DRENRO-709682 format. One record per residue (C-alpha): x, y, z negated; residue in one letter. Coordinates in steps of 0.05 Angstrom, whole numbers, padded with zeros to 5 digits, always signed. Layout:
<recs>
XYZA...
</recs>
This chain:
<recs>
-00272-00368-00117X-00293-00290-00105X-00222-00278-00094X-00219-00327-00035X-00279-00314-00006X-00251-00240+00006X-00187-00272+00032X-00235-00317+00079X-00273-00254+00100X-00214-00222+00138X-00216-00276+00188X-00287-00255+00206X-00272-00199+00258X-00219-00250+00294X-00263-00311+00287X-00257-00333+00363X-00181-00322+00364X-00181-00363+00297X-00220-00417+00328X-00178-00425+00387X-00121-00426+00341X-00147-00478+00308X-00164-00517+00364X-00099-00512+00397X-00068-00539+00325X-00120-00593+00326X-00091-00612+00403X-00017-00604+00385X-00030-00654+00327X-00074-00701+00362X-00015-00702+00421X+00035-00728+00364X-00007-00782+00337X-00017-00811+00416X+00057-00814+00442X+00074-00871+00389X+00014-00904+00412X+00030-00907+00486X+00103-00928+00462X+00071-00983+00427X+00030-01005+00486X+00089-01005+00532X+00131-01051+00486X+00070-01094+00464X+00032-01102+00533X+00076-01067+00596X+00141-01097+00589X+00113-01167+00581X+00079-01164+00646X+00099-01169+00720X+00163-01128+00733X+00135-01087+00795X+00072-01080+00760X+00103-01056+00695X+00150-01007+00728X+00088-00975+00767X+00054-00977+00694X+00107-00943+00665X+00111-00885+00712X+00045-00870+00706X+00046-00871+00630X+00107-00826+00639X+00070-00776+00677X+00018-00778+00627X+00068-00768+00571X+00097-00707+00606X+00021-00680+00617X+00017-00686+00541X+00079-00657+00531X+00060-00592+00573X-00007-00587+00537X+00030-00595+00475X+00078-00537+00483X+00018-00494+00518X-00019-00503+00453X+00051-00485+00408X+00056-00429+00452X-00011-00403+00431X-00005-00411+00363X+00063-00377+00358X+00043-00317+00399X-00032-00304+00397X-00033-00340+00326X+00013-00289+00294X-00022-00226+00333X-00085-00247+00291X-00041-00244+00231X-00010-00176+00251X-00083-00153+00261X-00103-00177+00192X-00043-00150+00164X-00064-00082+00184X-00132-00083+00165X-00109-00100+00098X-00058-00045+00101X-00119+00008+00122X-00157-00012+00068X-00114-00006+00012X-00081+00061+00040X-00164+00082+00039X-00168+00060-00029X-00104+00098-00048X-00142+00161-00016X-00206+00150-00070X-00155+00143-00133X-00155+00208-00176X-00091+00245-00202X-00095+00209-00268X-00077+00147-00222X-00019+00176-00191X+00004+00211-00257X+00023+00137-00283X+00053+00108-00218X+00120+00109-00177X+00111+00119-00102X+00159+00065-00080X+00116+00012-00119X+00054+00038-00084X+00094+00028-00022X+00114-00036-00034X+00050-00067-00034X+00034-00034+00031X+00099-00063+00065X+00131-00123+00031X+00064-00154+00001X+00028-00153+00061X+00082-00177+00106X+00079-00243+00071X+00002-00245+00061X+00004-00235+00139X+00044-00296+00152X-00003-00338+00106X-00061-00317+00142X-00029-00346+00210X+00014-00405+00187X-00037-00421+00127X-00095-00459+00160X-00060-00481+00223X-00003-00515+00185X-00057-00551+00139X-00098-00567+00196X-00039-00601+00231X-00013-00629+00172X-00078-00660+00152X-00092-00686+00223X-00027-00718+00234X-00030-00751+00156X-00096-00774+00158X-00088-00801+00231X-00024-00839+00218X-00054-00875+00157X-00112-00898+00195X-00060-00922+00257X-00010-00954+00202X-00069-00983+00160X-00091-01021+00226X-00022-01032+00248X-00008-01074+00187X-00039-01063+00117X+00011-01083+00071X+00062-01040+00096X+00011-00979+00104X+00006-00993+00023X+00079-00999+00010X+00088-00932+00050X+00036-00892+00010X+00054-00922-00050X+00101-00867-00076X+00055-00804-00054X+00016-00801-00124X+00084-00783-00157X+00104-00736-00103X+00042-00696-00110X+00057-00692-00184X+00120-00664-00174X+00097-00615-00128X+00040-00596-00165X+00087-00584-00224X+00137-00543-00185X+00085-00505-00150X+00063-00469-00216X+00145-00455-00229X+00146-00423-00155X+00086-00384-00158X+00106-00343-00226X+00186-00336-00194X+00157-00309-00131X+00107-00259-00169X+00169-00234-00210X+00211-00219-00144X+00155-00182-00118X+00150-00136-00185X+00229-00131-00179X+00228-00109-00109X+00181-00058-00117X+00224-00030-00175X+00281-00027-00128X+00234+00011-00080X+00209+00061-00134X+00280+00072-00159X+00308+00087-00085X+00251+00138-00068X+00262+00175-00125X+00334+00178-00115X+00325+00196-00047X+00275+00249-00054X+00318+00280-00106X+00387+00273-00067X+00397+00349-00076X+00392+00344-00143X+00439+00289-00142X+00488+00319-00104X+00490+00391-00133X+00502+00355-00203X+00554+00307-00166X+00516+00245-00195X+00524+00196-00137X+00556+00146-00187X+00502+00154-00232X+00449+00140-00180X+00495+00084-00153X+00495+00053-00224X+00420+00055-00234X+00409+00025-00160X+00460-00028-00177X+00423-00047-00244X+00355-00058-00207X+00394-00096-00149X+00422-00136-00198X+00365-00155-00230X+00322-00173-00170X+00384-00216-00154X+00376-00253-00218X+00304-00257-00205X+00314-00288-00139X+00369-00340-00164X+00317-00363-00215X+00274-00372-00152X+00317-00407-00109X+00337-00451-00159X+00266-00473-00174X+00258-00477-00095X+00323-00519-00090X+00299-00569-00140X+00227-00575-00107X+00248-00584-00035X+00310-00628-00053X+00260-00672-00088X+00205-00673-00042X+00259-00680+00010X+00288-00744-00028X+00214-00774-00033X+00205-00774+00043X+00268-00806+00052X+00251-00856+00000X+00187-00874+00038X+00223-00889+00102X+00270-00938+00062X+00213-00970+00028X+00184-00981+00099X+00246-01015+00123X+00255-01057+00066X+00189-01074+00065X+00184-01083+00137X+00245-01137+00132X+00211-01174+00082X+00146-01179+00121X+00191-01201+00181X+00218-01257+00144X+00156-01282+00125X+00132-01283+00195X+00080-01228+00177X+00101-01174+00218X+00119-01166+00298X+00189-01129+00312X+00145-01085+00357X+00098-01065+00302X+00157-01052+00260X+00184-01001+00314X+00115-00966+00326X+00107-00966+00248X+00177-00929+00237X+00158-00883+00296X+00096-00856+00261X+00131-00856+00195X+00165-00797+00223X+00095-00768+00245X+00068-00785+00170X+00130-00759+00132X+00130-00690+00180X+00070-00663+00155X+00093-00677+00084X+00152-00634+00101X+00108-00577+00138X+00063-00579+00075X+00130-00568+00030X+00150-00512+00078X+00078-00485+00076X+00082-00486-00002X+00141-00440-00006X+00103-00386+00047X+00032-00399+00000X+00071-00382-00061X+00099-00318-00028X+00026-00298+00003X-00007-00310-00056X+00035-00272-00099X+00037-00218-00052X-00046-00223-00045X-00053-00220-00122X-00012-00160-00128X-00058-00127-00066X-00121-00151-00110X-00091-00112-00167X-00094-00044-00134X-00161-00051-00098X-00195-00073-00167X-00172-00003-00199X-00238+00032-00200X-00231+00106-00181X-00249+00142-00244X-00279+00201-00207X-00334+00189-00157X-00394+00223-00120X-00455+00215-00158X-00514+00167-00127X-00553+00232-00119X-00493+00276-00096X-00507+00322-00040X-00471+00360+00011X-00465+00436+00000X-00445+00481+00053X-00411+00543+00040X-00413+00558-00035X-00416+00637-00062X-00364+00626-00117X-00401+00643-00185X-00363+00591-00234X-00385+00578-00312X-00352+00532-00352X-00397+00510-00409X-00368+00484-00468X-00313+00433-00434X-00263+00393-00469X-00211+00352-00434X-00156+00303-00452X-00111+00262-00406X-00127+00187-00403X-00062+00170-00446X-00074+00212-00496X-00127+00231-00550X-00111+00302-00561X-00150+00360-00522X-00118+00400-00477X-00183+00442-00474X-00233+00454-00529X-00304+00485-00533X-00279+00526-00468X-00340+00563-00441X-00323+00620-00385X-00363+00655-00331X-00328+00683-00259X-00375+00723-00217X-00371+00703-00146X-00316+00749-00113X-00283+00768-00174X-00210+00765-00183X-00193+00730-00245X-00115+00719-00275X-00099+00668-00326X-00039+00678-00372X-00002+00640-00426X+00053+00594-00445X+00066+00532-00421X+00022+00474-00439X-00038+00513-00456X-00078+00483-00403X-00079+00537-00351X-00060+00489-00291X-00109+00438-00325X-00163+00487-00332X-00155+00501-00247X-00154+00427-00237X-00220+00410-00264X-00254+00457-00213X-00242+00415-00155X-00254+00356-00201X-00181+00329-00194X-00192+00309-00260X-00261+00301-00293X-00278+00333-00360X-00283+00292-00423X-00348+00333-00441X-00388+00399-00426X-00405+00420-00351X-00373+00459-00302X-00427+00496-00252X-00417+00535-00183X-00469+00578-00158X-00517+00545-00217X-00503+00477-00197X-00465+00418-00237X-00403+00405-00192X-00416+00328-00207X-00473+00331-00161X-00438+00363-00106X-00401+00311-00056X-00328+00319-00073X-00310+00328-00002X-00360+00387+00005X-00338+00418-00064X-00266+00413-00043X-00274+00444+00023X-00297+00506-00010X-00232+00510-00054X-00167+00529-00031X-00098+00515-00071X-00033+00551-00071X+00016+00521-00114X+00089+00538-00133X+00113+00474-00117X+00091+00473-00039X+00085+00412-00005X+00088+00411+00074X+00095+00342+00112X+00148+00330+00163X+00130+00352+00229X+00126+00424+00262X+00098+00485+00233X+00032+00485+00280X+00018+00417+00249X+00032+00439+00175X-00017+00502+00189X-00069+00462+00225X-00076+00421+00163X-00128+00470+00131X-00166+00457+00191X-00154+00404+00238X-00200+00425+00291X-00174+00495+00293X-00145+00517+00361X-00071+00552+00373X-00102+00618+00371X-00136+00607+00300X-00066+00579+00272X-00031+00639+00300X-00085+00690+00270X-00076+00654+00205X+00005+00657+00201X-00010+00735+00225X-00054+00740+00162X+00001+00701+00117X+00057+00754+00142X+00086+00685+00178X+00083+00706+00246X+00148+00741+00250X+00188+00694+00224X+00161+00639+00262X+00173+00670+00322X+00238+00684+00307X+00259+00603+00314X+00277+00580+00382X+00218+00532+00385X+00167+00578+00349X+00110+00542+00318X+00135+00474+00347X+00197+00483+00303X+00208+00417+00263X+00212+00436+00191X+00245+00371+00162X+00225+00327+00104X+00180+00373+00056X+00205+00429+00096X+00277+00424+00080X+00290+00474+00134X+00258+00530+00107X+00266+00581+00052X+00219+00585-00009X+00186+00649+00016X+00179+00616+00080X+00150+00553+00056X+00101+00592+00016X+00077+00635+00074X+00064+00570+00111X+00024+00539+00060X-00015+00610+00053X-00032+00608+00128X-00057+00539+00112X-00104+00565+00064X-00128+00623+00109X-00146+00581+00161X-00183+00532+00116X-00223+00601+00097X-00250+00575+00032X-00303+00611-00019X-00256+00604-00082X-00180+00610-00085X-00134+00581-00137X-00062+00607-00140X-00018+00569-00187X+00046+00609-00200X+00052+00612-00127X+00107+00664-00130X+00144+00653-00193X+00203+00617-00162X+00211+00667-00101X+00268+00727-00103X+00238+00802-00102X+00226+00808-00029X+00192+00747-00018X+00147+00756-00073X+00126+00819-00048X+00112+00794+00029X+00075+00734-00004X+00038+00778-00059X+00016+00817+00004X-00010+00767+00034X-00044+00737-00027X-00082+00797-00035X-00105+00798+00038X-00130+00730+00023X-00166+00741-00042X-00210+00801-00012X-00284+00781-00016X-00271+00711-00052X-00269+00684-00120X-00202+00678-00141X-00161+00649-00201X-00085+00671-00209X-00043+00628-00259X+00008+00680-00271X+00078+00671-00291X+00103+00740-00273X+00051+00791-00299X+00075+00845-00259X+00041+00813-00203X-00034+00812-00241X-00033+00889-00262X-00093+00898-00213X-00133+00836-00232X-00207+00850-00250X-00202+00808-00309X-00143+00781-00345X-00154+00721-00390X-00099+00698-00449X-00105+00625-00455X-00069+00590-00519X-00082+00522-00554X-00139+00560-00591X-00180+00578-00522X-00192+00646-00493X-00164+00692-00546X-00162+00762-00500X-00197+00786-00446X-00199+00851-00400X-00160+00890-00356X-00084+00896-00354X-00090+00972-00391X-00142+00940-00438X-00099+00895-00458X-00039+00928-00469X-00078+00976-00515X-00100+00915-00560X-00028+00909-00571X-00033+00834-00579X-00012+00766-00541X-00011+00802-00474X+00022+00857-00491X+00078+00815-00523X+00086+00776-00466X+00085+00836-00417X+00140+00870-00458X+00183+00806-00459X+00181+00805-00389X+00194+00880-00380X+00255+00870-00438X+00283+00810-00397X+00288+00856-00333X
</recs>
């Protein structure tokens, strides 16, 4: 009931349009019921009277019937146009709701998801729900009015013939109920399979450069074909079930007409039924069987829509594992003093702690570097500060305040992150830099670009800041992308900076330019650098060496080299390698 109460709630903002749609459906169904009654009146009363008077009456009735046809056409136009618009608006509301929900979910959720499958729930699933929103209520209203109305009229025409016509309905409904369940399961499988295909396509197209560099187009085709064939098999089973369902119910509706003809003939031979009434009855049988056929079509649509709606609810039912506390406060500009107090952390799919009993103090404005082998938790440690992940135990404080007592928005506004794998959005350079501060003026954007050593190369493009950079900045070099991401952080102007191996993928020349920008950005800010190239952190105020056992060494570059421990070993390995 809760599920369907929520479903009905999407109609609330458009109740006037919905009411108008239902009124039109009611009128259209009423017209369909009136037409055969007019025919019966003509055959029973009009044509048996005076020919001249009958002709005049027929003309008036014909004019009335044309008027009814015009009214029915107008109602059907409203249903087909504004009814669909209402469904589209509701679909838009649901798409907004699920997208907003995606924004609330943490990194832990996205670690286990495929983007293509998430996209499928926003596109394919919601389209089917939109069709159900529009056609569902009106089809049910029209069908019920025609069904009940025709039954009452047929009962009044001839009770025995009405009973004969309706005798087969219980078997028909049992048949429909059985195959409804099978159809629902089949369409749900289809939804899952098309989501798999979307995920595979998204993965393949996103990595198209890797595919082509390894000349693995055929492998990708094979992977796609496997998913495509699996979807085809799923649809085959669904269509076989649907064919049995439709053909069976179609046979039942035809059988009703056969029963009426046979029973009517028997009643005629016994003199308990007039020929005119049999003609009217047969006209109404079409009105009676039409809603049944409409309900057959509606059932397929209903199963499609419901399977999509249930998948939609599956996502909405996932509670964000990181949320603002009820007493969380909005913080303004932070100074940047960071304290880790006995922090432990493990990922949701593992019981093994990545960090354990970690305690660390960083003064505001301090430049700290993290060094260690891959997998020791350097990136994880930095991801805990903006609460991308939640600590398993212990606490993290900034300026003496537990970060769980701050709203996430205000906390993250004070933190700037520059990663090795830069993500730029499709669009222009200006739009990507302004992402750091959407309200920034063009002058502020240009100033940020200058600070990031990006202005010169940007102006070398014919379109300057309006240059389109392609999907994920594919038209730019690695160094150029990194400088744009730095400009974005300059514009944000945060109190705390996190550099996650920001220069490790660059050539020496680009590294020098980006490193200069990093040093300029880090001035007077609390800065944590995850270092891959140890030569880039020689001037760090403090270097922390992180292993599986936690922070095992700490000091300046010179101090750690004199200790001849893990850091000295790392540094010498890189020096020898060069």
